[in-house]
py3Dmol code that shows the C-alpha trace and the ligand (Angstrom):
import py3Dmol

protein = """\
ATOM      1  CA  MET A   1      -0.004   0.000  -0.007  1.00  0.00           C
ATOM      2  CA  ARG A   2       2.638   2.457   1.117  1.00  0.00           C
ATOM      3  CA  TYR A   3       4.724   1.386  -1.908  1.00  0.00           C
ATOM      4  CA  LEU A   4       1.818   1.995  -4.277  1.00  0.00           C
ATOM      5  CA  GLU A   5       1.195   5.435  -2.817  1.00  0.00           C
ATOM      6  CA  ASP A   6       4.848   6.242  -3.239  1.00  0.00           C
ATOM      7  CA  VAL A   7       4.825   5.176  -6.836  1.00  0.00           C
ATOM      8  CA  VAL A   8       1.682   7.131  -7.584  1.00  0.00           C
ATOM      9  CA  LEU A   9       3.061  10.180  -5.807  1.00  0.00           C
ATOM     10  CA  LYS A  10       6.332   9.978  -7.672  1.00  0.00           C
ATOM     11  CA  LYS A  11       4.551   9.574 -10.998  1.00  0.00           C
ATOM     12  CA  TRP A  12       2.225  12.428 -10.155  1.00  0.00           C
ATOM     13  CA  SER A  13       5.007  14.805  -9.163  1.00  0.00           C
ATOM     14  CA  ALA A  14       7.009  13.801 -12.220  1.00  0.00           C
ATOM     15  CA  ALA A  15       4.029  14.627 -14.392  1.00  0.00           C
ATOM     16  CA  VAL A  16       3.538  17.977 -12.699  1.00  0.00           C
ATOM     17  CA  LEU A  17       7.209  18.754 -13.061  1.00  0.00           C
ATOM     18  CA  ALA A  18       7.204  17.775 -16.727  1.00  0.00           C
ATOM     19  CA  GLY A  19       4.137  19.947 -17.227  1.00  0.00           C
ATOM     20  CA  ALA A  20       5.745  22.853 -15.470  1.00  0.00           C
ATOM     21  CA  LEU A  21       8.845  22.482 -17.580  1.00  0.00           C
ATOM     22  CA  ALA A  22       6.790  22.342 -20.762  1.00  0.00           C
ATOM     23  CA  VAL A  23       4.868  25.459 -19.770  1.00  0.00           C
ATOM     24  CA  GLY A  24       8.113  27.184 -18.853  1.00  0.00           C
ATOM     25  CA  ALA A  25       9.667  26.182 -22.144  1.00  0.00           C
ATOM     26  CA  LEU A  26       6.627  27.396 -24.053  1.00  0.00           C
ATOM     27  CA  ALA A  27       6.606  30.692 -22.222  1.00  0.00           C
ATOM     28  CA  GLY A  28      10.282  31.054 -23.037  1.00  0.00           C
ATOM     29  CA  CYS A  29       9.875  30.243 -26.720  1.00  0.00           C
ATOM     30  CA  GLY A  30       6.611  32.017 -27.409  1.00  0.00           C
ATOM     31  CA  GLY A  31       7.460  35.179 -25.531  1.00  0.00           C
ATOM     32  CA  GLY A  32      10.480  35.972 -27.631  1.00  0.00           C
ATOM     33  CA  ASP A  33      13.261  37.318 -25.466  1.00  0.00           C
ATOM     34  CA  ASP A  34      12.294  36.132 -22.045  1.00  0.00           C
ATOM     35  CA  ALA A  35      12.216  39.610 -20.479  1.00  0.00           C
ATOM     36  CA  GLY A  36       8.504  39.707 -19.774  1.00  0.00           C
ATOM     37  CA  SER A  37       7.759  36.016 -19.363  1.00  0.00           C
ATOM     38  CA  GLY A  38       6.402  36.498 -15.871  1.00  0.00           C
ATOM     39  CA  ASP A  39       8.362  33.721 -14.110  1.00  0.00           C
ATOM     40  CA  SER A  40      10.333  34.289 -10.904  1.00  0.00           C
ATOM     41  CA  GLY A  41      12.690  36.945 -12.232  1.00  0.00           C
ATOM     42  CA  GLY A  42      10.608  38.302 -15.118  1.00  0.00           C
ATOM     43  CA  GLY A  43       9.478  41.820 -15.795  1.00  0.00           C
ATOM     44  CA  GLY A  44      12.766  43.425 -14.831  1.00  0.00           C
ATOM     45  CA  GLY A  45      12.511  42.053 -11.273  1.00  0.00           C
ATOM     46  CA  LYS A  46      15.268  40.434  -9.290  1.00  0.00           C
ATOM     47  CA  ILE A  47      17.315  37.861 -11.169  1.00  0.00           C
ATOM     48  CA  THR A  48      17.550  34.461  -9.512  1.00  0.00           C
ATOM     49  CA  MET A  49      20.755  32.509 -10.064  1.00  0.00           C
ATOM     50  CA  GLY A  50      21.298  28.881  -9.119  1.00  0.00           C
ATOM     51  CA  PHE A  51      24.985  28.258  -8.514  1.00  0.00           C
ATOM     52  CA  SER A  52      26.546  24.839  -7.998  1.00  0.00           C
ATOM     53  CA  GLN A  53      30.024  25.036  -6.464  1.00  0.00           C
ATOM     54  CA  VAL A  54      32.639  22.239  -6.571  1.00  0.00           C
ATOM     55  CA  GLY A  55      33.165  22.111  -2.789  1.00  0.00           C
ATOM     56  CA  ALA A  56      35.544  23.644  -0.278  1.00  0.00           C
ATOM     57  CA  GLU A  57      38.743  21.785  -1.137  1.00  0.00           C
ATOM     58  CA  SER A  58      41.195  24.687  -1.191  1.00  0.00           C
ATOM     59  CA  GLY A  59      41.962  28.287  -0.269  1.00  0.00           C
ATOM     60  CA  TRP A  60      41.228  29.143  -3.886  1.00  0.00           C
ATOM     61  CA  ARG A  61      37.753  27.654  -3.633  1.00  0.00           C
ATOM     62  CA  THR A  62      36.982  29.524  -0.402  1.00  0.00           C
ATOM     63  CA  ALA A  63      37.983  32.822  -2.050  1.00  0.00           C
ATOM     64  CA  ASN A  64      35.929  31.948  -5.131  1.00  0.00           C
ATOM     65  CA  THR A  65      32.805  31.190  -3.094  1.00  0.00           C
ATOM     66  CA  LYS A  66      33.195  34.451  -1.194  1.00  0.00           C
ATOM     67  CA  SER A  67      33.607  36.380  -4.452  1.00  0.00           C
ATOM     68  CA  ILE A  68      30.439  34.860  -5.911  1.00  0.00           C
ATOM     69  CA  GLN A  69      28.339  35.390  -2.794  1.00  0.00           C
ATOM     70  CA  GLU A  70      29.486  38.958  -2.256  1.00  0.00           C
ATOM     71  CA  SER A  71      29.106  40.047  -5.848  1.00  0.00           C
ATOM     72  CA  ALA A  72      25.627  38.506  -6.098  1.00  0.00           C
ATOM     73  CA  ALA A  73      24.597  40.602  -3.095  1.00  0.00           C
ATOM     74  CA  THR A  74      26.162  43.740  -4.598  1.00  0.00           C
ATOM     75  CA  ALA A  75      24.525  43.118  -7.976  1.00  0.00           C
ATOM     76  CA  GLY A  76      21.125  42.525  -6.347  1.00  0.00           C
ATOM     77  CA  ILE A  77      20.987  38.968  -7.660  1.00  0.00           C
ATOM     78  CA  ASP A  78      19.143  36.380  -5.614  1.00  0.00           C
ATOM     79  CA  LEU A  79      21.673  33.536  -5.278  1.00  0.00           C
ATOM     80  CA  LYS A  80      20.721  29.935  -4.605  1.00  0.00           C
ATOM     81  CA  PHE A  81      24.065  28.436  -3.635  1.00  0.00           C
ATOM     82  CA  SER A  82      24.682  24.716  -3.538  1.00  0.00           C
ATOM     83  CA  ASP A  83      27.913  22.922  -2.468  1.00  0.00           C
ATOM     84  CA  ALA A  84      28.535  19.651  -4.368  1.00  0.00           C
ATOM     85  CA  GLN A  85      31.202  18.388  -1.963  1.00  0.00           C
ATOM     86  CA  GLY A  86      33.374  17.299  -4.855  1.00  0.00           C
ATOM     87  CA  LYS A  87      30.754  15.019  -6.425  1.00  0.00           C
ATOM     88  CA  GLN A  88      29.431  15.315  -9.961  1.00  0.00           C
ATOM     89  CA  GLU A  89      26.179  13.548  -9.046  1.00  0.00           C
ATOM     90  CA  ASN A  90      25.464  16.251  -6.468  1.00  0.00           C
ATOM     91  CA  GLN A  91      25.980  18.921  -9.115  1.00  0.00           C
ATOM     92  CA  ILE A  92      23.627  17.185 -11.515  1.00  0.00           C
ATOM     93  CA  LYS A  93      20.992  16.982  -8.741  1.00  0.00           C
ATOM     94  CA  ALA A  94      21.469  20.669  -7.911  1.00  0.00           C
ATOM     95  CA  ILE A  95      21.127  21.682 -11.561  1.00  0.00           C
ATOM     96  CA  ARG A  96      17.932  19.629 -11.923  1.00  0.00           C
ATOM     97  CA  SER A  97      16.542  21.278  -8.831  1.00  0.00           C
ATOM     98  CA  PHE A  98      17.406  24.741 -10.219  1.00  0.00           C
ATOM     99  CA  ILE A  99      15.547  23.794 -13.402  1.00  0.00           C
ATOM    100  CA  ALA A 100      12.515  22.671 -11.405  1.00  0.00           C
ATOM    101  CA  GLN A 101      12.587  25.952  -9.464  1.00  0.00           C
ATOM    102  CA  ARG A 102      12.726  27.885 -12.740  1.00  0.00           C
ATOM    103  CA  VAL A 103      15.682  30.065 -11.790  1.00  0.00           C
ATOM    104  CA  ASP A 104      16.631  32.715 -14.357  1.00  0.00           C
ATOM    105  CA  VAL A 105      20.233  31.616 -14.817  1.00  0.00           C
ATOM    106  CA  ILE A 106      22.214  28.541 -13.824  1.00  0.00           C
ATOM    107  CA  ALA A 107      25.948  28.861 -13.203  1.00  0.00           C
ATOM    108  CA  PHE A 108      28.315  26.148 -12.086  1.00  0.00           C
ATOM    109  CA  SER A 109      31.935  25.168 -11.796  1.00  0.00           C
ATOM    110  CA  PRO A 110      32.069  21.565 -13.053  1.00  0.00           C
ATOM    111  CA  VAL A 111      33.807  19.072 -10.756  1.00  0.00           C
ATOM    112  CA  VAL A 112      34.975  17.101 -13.801  1.00  0.00           C
ATOM    113  CA  GLU A 113      35.060  17.873 -17.536  1.00  0.00           C
ATOM    114  CA  SER A 114      32.959  15.023 -18.945  1.00  0.00           C
ATOM    115  CA  GLY A 115      29.409  13.774 -18.612  1.00  0.00           C
ATOM    116  CA  TRP A 116      27.354  16.973 -18.782  1.00  0.00           C
ATOM    117  CA  ASP A 117      25.469  16.743 -22.067  1.00  0.00           C
ATOM    118  CA  THR A 118      22.237  15.278 -20.695  1.00  0.00           C
ATOM    119  CA  VAL A 119      21.684  17.729 -17.865  1.00  0.00           C
ATOM    120  CA  LEU A 120      22.798  20.687 -19.979  1.00  0.00           C
ATOM    121  CA  LYS A 121      20.232  19.659 -22.593  1.00  0.00           C
ATOM    122  CA  GLU A 122      17.584  19.573 -19.886  1.00  0.00           C
ATOM    123  CA  ALA A 123      18.431  23.171 -18.943  1.00  0.00           C
ATOM    124  CA  LYS A 124      18.404  24.220 -22.590  1.00  0.00           C
ATOM    125  CA  ASP A 125      15.025  22.564 -23.191  1.00  0.00           C
ATOM    126  CA  ALA A 126      13.666  24.410 -20.150  1.00  0.00           C
ATOM    127  CA  ASN A 127      15.014  27.651 -21.657  1.00  0.00           C
ATOM    128  CA  ILE A 128      17.294  28.397 -18.737  1.00  0.00           C
ATOM    129  CA  PRO A 129      20.667  29.817 -19.775  1.00  0.00           C
ATOM    130  CA  VAL A 130      23.799  28.247 -18.304  1.00  0.00           C
ATOM    131  CA  ILE A 131      27.092  30.007 -17.596  1.00  0.00           C
ATOM    132  CA  LEU A 132      30.173  27.933 -16.817  1.00  0.00           C
ATOM    133  CA  THR A 133      32.547  29.500 -14.323  1.00  0.00           C
ATOM    134  CA  ASP A 134      36.124  28.586 -13.464  1.00  0.00           C
ATOM    135  CA  ARG A 135      36.129  25.163 -15.181  1.00  0.00           C
ATOM    136  CA  SER A 136      34.772  24.073 -18.530  1.00  0.00           C
ATOM    137  CA  VAL A 137      33.087  20.933 -19.887  1.00  0.00           C
ATOM    138  CA  ASP A 138      34.113  18.822 -22.868  1.00  0.00           C
ATOM    139  CA  SER A 139      30.671  18.941 -24.561  1.00  0.00           C
ATOM    140  CA  GLN A 140      30.950  19.275 -28.324  1.00  0.00           C
ATOM    141  CA  ASP A 141      27.665  21.174 -28.576  1.00  0.00           C
ATOM    142  CA  LYS A 142      28.648  24.730 -27.646  1.00  0.00           C
ATOM    143  CA  THR A 143      25.007  25.866 -27.664  1.00  0.00           C
ATOM    144  CA  LEU A 144      24.494  24.015 -24.381  1.00  0.00           C
ATOM    145  CA  TYR A 145      25.909  26.988 -22.489  1.00  0.00           C
ATOM    146  CA  LYS A 146      26.062  30.724 -23.080  1.00  0.00           C
ATOM    147  CA  SER A 147      29.530  31.495 -21.857  1.00  0.00           C
ATOM    148  CA  PHE A 148      32.555  30.114 -20.043  1.00  0.00           C
ATOM    149  CA  ILE A 149      34.451  32.477 -17.778  1.00  0.00           C
ATOM    150  CA  GLY A 150      37.705  31.277 -16.262  1.00  0.00           C
ATOM    151  CA  SER A 151      41.433  30.782 -16.627  1.00  0.00           C
ATOM    152  CA  ASP A 152      43.471  29.205 -19.387  1.00  0.00           C
ATOM    153  CA  PHE A 153      44.772  26.207 -17.433  1.00  0.00           C
ATOM    154  CA  VAL A 154      47.015  24.936 -20.249  1.00  0.00           C
ATOM    155  CA  LEU A 155      48.743  28.302 -20.261  1.00  0.00           C
ATOM    156  CA  GLU A 156      49.201  28.073 -16.483  1.00  0.00           C
ATOM    157  CA  GLY A 157      50.933  24.704 -16.891  1.00  0.00           C
ATOM    158  CA  LYS A 158      53.124  26.143 -19.608  1.00  0.00           C
ATOM    159  CA  LYS A 159      54.146  29.066 -17.411  1.00  0.00           C
ATOM    160  CA  ALA A 160      55.191  26.610 -14.698  1.00  0.00           C
ATOM    161  CA  GLY A 161      57.251  24.654 -17.228  1.00  0.00           C
ATOM    162  CA  GLU A 162      58.855  27.782 -18.654  1.00  0.00           C
ATOM    163  CA  TRP A 163      60.101  28.884 -15.239  1.00  0.00           C
ATOM    164  CA  LEU A 164      61.674  25.477 -14.756  1.00  0.00           C
ATOM    165  CA  VAL A 165      63.395  25.520 -18.130  1.00  0.00           C
ATOM    166  CA  LYS A 166      64.921  28.930 -17.306  1.00  0.00           C
ATOM    167  CA  GLU A 167      65.900  27.906 -13.781  1.00  0.00           C
ATOM    168  CA  TYR A 168      67.936  24.953 -15.102  1.00  0.00           C
ATOM    169  CA  GLU A 169      69.312  26.692 -18.190  1.00  0.00           C
ATOM    170  CA  GLY A 170      72.909  25.701 -18.897  1.00  0.00           C
ATOM    171  CA  LYS A 171      72.814  22.843 -16.386  1.00  0.00           C
ATOM    172  CA  PRO A 172      72.986  19.533 -18.260  1.00  0.00           C
ATOM    173  CA  GLU A 173      72.347  17.164 -15.306  1.00  0.00           C
ATOM    174  CA  PRO A 174      69.010  15.330 -15.116  1.00  0.00           C
ATOM    175  CA  VAL A 175      66.205  17.092 -13.207  1.00  0.00           C
ATOM    176  CA  ASN A 176      63.899  14.716 -11.344  1.00  0.00           C
ATOM    177  CA  ILE A 177      60.392  16.074 -10.998  1.00  0.00           C
ATOM    178  CA  VAL A 178      57.468  14.828  -8.944  1.00  0.00           C
ATOM    179  CA  GLU A 179      53.985  16.084  -9.738  1.00  0.00           C
ATOM    180  CA  LEU A 180      50.934  16.453  -7.515  1.00  0.00           C
ATOM    181  CA  GLN A 181      47.915  16.500  -9.779  1.00  0.00           C
ATOM    182  CA  GLY A 182      44.559  18.084  -9.027  1.00  0.00           C
ATOM    183  CA  SER A 183      41.406  15.989  -8.641  1.00  0.00           C
ATOM    184  CA  PRO A 184      41.063  13.361 -11.385  1.00  0.00           C
ATOM    185  CA  GLY A 185      39.130  14.446 -14.456  1.00  0.00           C
ATOM    186  CA  ALA A 186      38.990  18.126 -13.464  1.00  0.00           C
ATOM    187  CA  ALA A 187      39.860  20.573 -16.236  1.00  0.00           C
ATOM    188  CA  PRO A 188      42.613  22.312 -14.230  1.00  0.00           C
ATOM    189  CA  ALA A 189      44.230  18.940 -13.438  1.00  0.00           C
ATOM    190  CA  ASN A 190      44.141  17.756 -17.053  1.00  0.00           C
ATOM    191  CA  ASP A 191      45.270  21.043 -18.525  1.00  0.00           C
ATOM    192  CA  ARG A 192      47.945  22.029 -16.003  1.00  0.00           C
ATOM    193  CA  LYS A 193      49.526  18.609 -16.521  1.00  0.00           C
ATOM    194  CA  ALA A 194      49.347  18.897 -20.310  1.00  0.00           C
ATOM    195  CA  GLY A 195      50.717  22.464 -20.515  1.00  0.00           C
ATOM    196  CA  PHE A 196      53.654  21.668 -18.237  1.00  0.00           C
ATOM    197  CA  ALA A 197      54.482  18.420 -20.083  1.00  0.00           C
ATOM    198  CA  GLU A 198      54.432  20.179 -23.425  1.00  0.00           C
ATOM    199  CA  VAL A 199      57.059  22.715 -22.357  1.00  0.00           C
ATOM    200  CA  ILE A 200      59.451  20.398 -20.514  1.00  0.00           C
ATOM    201  CA  LYS A 201      59.456  17.709 -23.190  1.00  0.00           C
ATOM    202  CA  ALA A 202      61.717  19.958 -25.268  1.00  0.00           C
ATOM    203  CA  ASP A 203      64.640  18.863 -23.063  1.00  0.00           C
ATOM    204  CA  PRO A 204      65.026  15.186 -22.085  1.00  0.00           C
ATOM    205  CA  LYS A 205      66.951  16.117 -18.927  1.00  0.00           C
ATOM    206  CA  PHE A 206      63.565  16.901 -17.351  1.00  0.00           C
ATOM    207  CA  LYS A 207      62.059  13.678 -16.036  1.00  0.00           C
ATOM    208  CA  VAL A 208      58.720  13.352 -14.262  1.00  0.00           C
ATOM    209  CA  ILE A 209      59.612  10.400 -11.999  1.00  0.00           C
ATOM    210  CA  ALA A 210      56.265  10.281 -10.162  1.00  0.00           C
ATOM    211  CA  SER A 211      52.858  11.877 -10.775  1.00  0.00           C
ATOM    212  CA  GLN A 212      49.761  11.279  -8.699  1.00  0.00           C
ATOM    213  CA  THR A 213      46.622  13.062  -7.587  1.00  0.00           C
ATOM    214  CA  GLY A 214      46.617  15.024  -4.346  1.00  0.00           C
ATOM    215  CA  GLN A 215      42.927  15.960  -4.834  1.00  0.00           C
ATOM    216  CA  PHE A 216      43.720  19.692  -4.641  1.00  0.00           C
ATOM    217  CA  THR A 217      43.838  19.366  -0.803  1.00  0.00           C
ATOM    218  CA  ARG A 218      46.558  19.915   1.775  1.00  0.00           C
ATOM    219  CA  THR A 219      45.952  16.585   3.485  1.00  0.00           C
ATOM    220  CA  ASP A 220      46.335  14.550   0.315  1.00  0.00           C
ATOM    221  CA  GLY A 221      49.227  16.692  -0.880  1.00  0.00           C
ATOM    222  CA  LYS A 222      51.070  15.882   2.330  1.00  0.00           C
ATOM    223  CA  GLU A 223      50.285  12.187   2.231  1.00  0.00           C
ATOM    224  CA  VAL A 224      51.262  11.673  -1.391  1.00  0.00           C
ATOM    225  CA  MET A 225      54.473  13.678  -0.933  1.00  0.00           C
ATOM    226  CA  GLU A 226      55.388  11.445   2.019  1.00  0.00           C
ATOM    227  CA  ALA A 227      55.039   8.455  -0.294  1.00  0.00           C
ATOM    228  CA  PHE A 228      57.083  10.143  -3.031  1.00  0.00           C
ATOM    229  CA  LEU A 229      59.856  10.909  -0.545  1.00  0.00           C
ATOM    230  CA  LYS A 230      59.946   7.304   0.645  1.00  0.00           C
ATOM    231  CA  ALA A 231      60.106   5.939  -2.884  1.00  0.00           C
ATOM    232  CA  HIS A 232      62.640   8.423  -4.309  1.00  0.00           C
ATOM    233  CA  GLN A 233      65.817   9.775  -2.722  1.00  0.00           C
ATOM    234  CA  ASP A 234      66.636  12.051  -5.605  1.00  0.00           C
ATOM    235  CA  ILE A 235      63.736  14.506  -6.029  1.00  0.00           C
ATOM    236  CA  ASP A 236      64.872  17.881  -7.382  1.00  0.00           C
ATOM    237  CA  VAL A 237      61.546  19.561  -8.109  1.00  0.00           C
ATOM    238  CA  LEU A 238      57.917  19.390  -7.019  1.00  0.00           C
ATOM    239  CA  TYR A 239      55.235  20.690  -9.374  1.00  0.00           C
ATOM    240  CA  ALA A 240      51.912  20.927  -7.524  1.00  0.00           C
ATOM    241  CA  HIS A 241      48.735  21.870  -9.430  1.00  0.00           C
ATOM    242  CA  ASN A 242      47.681  24.158  -6.562  1.00  0.00           C
ATOM    243  CA  ASP A 243      49.073  25.947  -3.501  1.00  0.00           C
ATOM    244  CA  ASP A 244      47.251  23.784  -0.988  1.00  0.00           C
ATOM    245  CA  MET A 245      48.862  20.544  -2.170  1.00  0.00           C
ATOM    246  CA  GLY A 246      52.212  22.329  -2.247  1.00  0.00           C
ATOM    247  CA  LEU A 247      51.707  23.514   1.336  1.00  0.00           C
ATOM    248  CA  GLY A 248      50.847  19.988   2.480  1.00  0.00           C
ATOM    249  CA  ALA A 249      53.923  18.691   0.665  1.00  0.00           C
ATOM    250  CA  ILE A 250      56.109  21.284   2.414  1.00  0.00           C
ATOM    251  CA  GLU A 251      55.136  19.710   5.750  1.00  0.00           C
ATOM    252  CA  ALA A 252      56.132  16.282   4.445  1.00  0.00           C
ATOM    253  CA  ILE A 253      59.454  17.598   3.099  1.00  0.00           C
ATOM    254  CA  GLU A 254      60.309  19.290   6.394  1.00  0.00           C
ATOM    255  CA  ALA A 255      59.326  16.183   8.353  1.00  0.00           C
ATOM    256  CA  ALA A 256      61.762  14.234   6.158  1.00  0.00           C
ATOM    257  CA  GLY A 257      64.536  16.612   7.223  1.00  0.00           C
ATOM    258  CA  LYS A 258      64.786  18.440   3.895  1.00  0.00           C
ATOM    259  CA  LYS A 259      64.513  22.135   3.099  1.00  0.00           C
ATOM    260  CA  PRO A 260      61.592  23.037   0.840  1.00  0.00           C
ATOM    261  CA  GLY A 261      62.571  25.654  -1.731  1.00  0.00           C
ATOM    262  CA  THR A 262      66.256  24.703  -1.492  1.00  0.00           C
ATOM    263  CA  ASP A 263      66.715  20.897  -1.415  1.00  0.00           C
ATOM    264  CA  ILE A 264      63.533  20.502  -3.410  1.00  0.00           C
ATOM    265  CA  LYS A 265      62.365  23.359  -5.597  1.00  0.00           C
ATOM    266  CA  ILE A 266      58.634  23.915  -5.601  1.00  0.00           C
ATOM    267  CA  ILE A 267      56.297  25.367  -8.231  1.00  0.00           C
ATOM    268  CA  THR A 268      52.578  25.747  -7.543  1.00  0.00           C
ATOM    269  CA  VAL A 269      49.491  27.362  -9.084  1.00  0.00           C
ATOM    270  CA  ASP A 270      46.868  29.747  -7.535  1.00  0.00           C
ATOM    271  CA  ALA A 271      48.734  32.393  -5.481  1.00  0.00           C
ATOM    272  CA  VAL A 272      46.383  32.447  -2.504  1.00  0.00           C
ATOM    273  CA  LYS A 273      47.676  34.203   0.622  1.00  0.00           C
ATOM    274  CA  ASP A 274      49.110  31.093   2.313  1.00  0.00           C
ATOM    275  CA  GLY A 275      50.907  30.145  -0.881  1.00  0.00           C
ATOM    276  CA  MET A 276      52.271  33.649  -1.319  1.00  0.00           C
ATOM    277  CA  THR A 277      53.436  33.675   2.313  1.00  0.00           C
ATOM    278  CA  ALA A 278      55.385  30.443   1.767  1.00  0.00           C
ATOM    279  CA  LEU A 279      56.791  31.868  -1.470  1.00  0.00           C
ATOM    280  CA  ALA A 280      57.945  35.057   0.252  1.00  0.00           C
ATOM    281  CA  ALA A 281      59.520  32.890   2.992  1.00  0.00           C
ATOM    282  CA  GLY A 282      61.538  30.954   0.420  1.00  0.00           C
ATOM    283  CA  LYS A 283      59.704  27.629   0.828  1.00  0.00           C
ATOM    284  CA  ILE A 284      58.107  27.821  -2.610  1.00  0.00           C
ATOM    285  CA  ASN A 285      60.111  29.035  -5.613  1.00  0.00           C
ATOM    286  CA  TYR A 286      57.483  30.143  -8.118  1.00  0.00           C
ATOM    287  CA  ILE A 287      53.700  30.517  -8.251  1.00  0.00           C
ATOM    288  CA  VAL A 288      51.542  30.816 -11.346  1.00  0.00           C
ATOM    289  CA  GLU A 289      48.535  32.930 -10.496  1.00  0.00           C
ATOM    290  CA  CYS A 290      44.981  31.705 -11.015  1.00  0.00           C
ATOM    291  CA  SER A 291      42.382  34.260  -9.996  1.00  0.00           C
ATOM    292  CA  PRO A 292      39.341  33.106  -7.996  1.00  0.00           C
ATOM    293  CA  LEU A 293      37.691  36.533  -8.127  1.00  0.00           C
ATOM    294  CA  LEU A 294      35.200  35.611 -10.834  1.00  0.00           C
ATOM    295  CA  GLY A 295      32.075  36.881  -9.065  1.00  0.00           C
ATOM    296  CA  PRO A 296      31.714  40.419 -10.499  1.00  0.00           C
ATOM    297  CA  GLN A 297      32.152  39.293 -14.123  1.00  0.00           C
ATOM    298  CA  LEU A 298      29.798  36.362 -13.605  1.00  0.00           C
ATOM    299  CA  MET A 299      27.030  38.642 -12.296  1.00  0.00           C
ATOM    300  CA  ASP A 300      27.565  40.982 -15.244  1.00  0.00           C
ATOM    301  CA  LEU A 301      27.249  38.108 -17.671  1.00  0.00           C
ATOM    302  CA  ALA A 302      24.114  36.862 -15.921  1.00  0.00           C
ATOM    303  CA  LYS A 303      22.438  40.257 -16.292  1.00  0.00           C
ATOM    304  CA  LYS A 304      23.333  40.455 -19.968  1.00  0.00           C
ATOM    305  CA  VAL A 305      22.153  36.928 -20.676  1.00  0.00           C
ATOM    306  CA  LYS A 306      18.895  37.584 -18.865  1.00  0.00           C
ATOM    307  CA  ALA A 307      18.385  40.795 -20.876  1.00  0.00           C
ATOM    308  CA  GLY A 308      18.763  38.750 -24.058  1.00  0.00           C
ATOM    309  CA  GLU A 309      22.068  40.348 -25.037  1.00  0.00           C
ATOM    310  CA  THR A 310      24.640  38.210 -26.789  1.00  0.00           C
ATOM    311  CA  VAL A 311      27.696  37.532 -24.675  1.00  0.00           C
ATOM    312  CA  GLU A 312      31.143  36.230 -25.483  1.00  0.00           C
ATOM    313  CA  GLN A 313      31.358  32.440 -25.512  1.00  0.00           C
ATOM    314  CA  ARG A 314      34.703  32.595 -23.717  1.00  0.00           C
ATOM    315  CA  VAL A 315      35.947  35.130 -21.169  1.00  0.00           C
ATOM    316  CA  VAL A 316      39.558  34.486 -20.134  1.00  0.00           C
ATOM    317  CA  THR A 317      40.727  35.612 -16.697  1.00  0.00           C
ATOM    318  CA  GLU A 318      43.797  37.816 -16.617  1.00  0.00           C
ATOM    319  CA  GLU A 319      46.608  36.568 -14.419  1.00  0.00           C
ATOM    320  CA  THR A 320      50.296  36.842 -13.717  1.00  0.00           C
ATOM    321  CA  THR A 321      53.145  34.872 -12.091  1.00  0.00           C
ATOM    322  CA  PHE A 322      55.154  35.471  -8.904  1.00  0.00           C
ATOM    323  CA  THR A 323      58.792  34.996  -7.957  1.00  0.00           C
ATOM    324  CA  GLN A 324      59.843  35.133  -4.284  1.00  0.00           C
ATOM    325  CA  GLU A 325      60.727  38.835  -4.549  1.00  0.00           C
ATOM    326  CA  GLN A 326      57.460  39.665  -6.293  1.00  0.00           C
ATOM    327  CA  ALA A 327      55.526  37.787  -3.616  1.00  0.00           C
ATOM    328  CA  LYS A 328      57.143  39.864  -0.874  1.00  0.00           C
ATOM    329  CA  ALA A 329      56.042  43.033  -2.661  1.00  0.00           C
ATOM    330  CA  ALA A 330      52.504  41.816  -3.445  1.00  0.00           C
ATOM    331  CA  LEU A 331      51.682  40.181  -0.111  1.00  0.00           C
ATOM    332  CA  PRO A 332      50.601  43.252   1.898  1.00  0.00           C
ATOM    333  CA  ASP A 333      47.791  43.999  -0.595  1.00  0.00           C
ATOM    334  CA  ARG A 334      46.776  40.414  -1.278  1.00  0.00           C
ATOM    335  CA  LYS A 335      43.019  40.099  -0.708  1.00  0.00           C
ATOM    336  CA  TYR A 336      42.686  36.329  -0.516  1.00  0.00           C
TER     337      TYR A 336
END
"""
ligand_1 = """\
11
LIG
O 43.358 25.931 -8.798
C 42.317 24.718 -7.046
C 40.881 24.445 -6.810
O 39.338 25.093 -10.536
C 40.966 26.763 -10.773
O 40.344 24.276 -8.117
C 40.237 25.868 -9.841
C 41.133 24.983 -9.015
C 42.157 25.681 -8.160
O 40.626 23.478 -5.957
O 42.949 25.221 -5.913
"""
view = py3Dmol.view(width=600, height=400)
view.addModel(protein, "pdb")
view.setStyle({"model": 0}, {"cartoon": {"style": "trace"}})
view.addModel(ligand_1, "xyz")
view.setStyle({"model": 1}, {"stick": {}})
view.zoomTo()
view.show()
């Protein structure tokens, strides 16, 4: 009995939901440019944005969340924020719930690159525009989202490699590198690895002797570095895909009686305050910046998309790199 009721209820709510979506879609199509369609944000009222965040794995992520929340408030956008705790299935659920709630815009930072076509099609069919922030997806159909705002992660990897090539210029001895990768399948992990590899392959003296994921977290960065240190006596360089893993690895290096920044040279990506502090203190040698302050541009894009304006498919974040000296100079004004 209970089971039957459940089934009926589920079927009933599915039908209502499907109906609501169809009505929403019709309103969207028939009404031309959405502006006056009379749903939650229509008629020039407050825009509602559903945002699905990756999680809270790093200092970068914390700064990114803060940027999005603060700029939504400043822009007068009603933000429905959902934390996926590093799981793609949670993001898909959140996006479906945003569709059911008929938000005006959906934005998300995809945990991994693949596997988004179905849910993105659902959003498109419901006439809800999607903006990708920070990380992209590998969908071939570019009409599934309006814009992607974020960094060029391949370029970041290349910048890391270029510093290394310069640092060891004129020194013919082999350079043994260990690599801490970001979370598996994430765009910044794939691309930072690829960009770095492309640059260092020009000289066979550079050898990546171990490469493993540290999940973009300090804890895993530390643990994996401990294992690297046990397995290899001759590590010259650590390339970590973010500051947090590098900071965890520094603890492991010090615990092993070695001097980070001197015995083992360290390159990381992000340039959050803790990373910059370690760089200024000589424990990291070089940081490639990746800006988490995407909130203001995202809110701007959302307003334009909602107003029916065409927006650029790709907005690339501007960023720089830091040496130890540059970190000392930049640190006092660093906001995150
Ligand atoms: O570098 C890392 C975070 O997607 C650019 O994710 C972001 C990356 C960032 O966990 O610290």
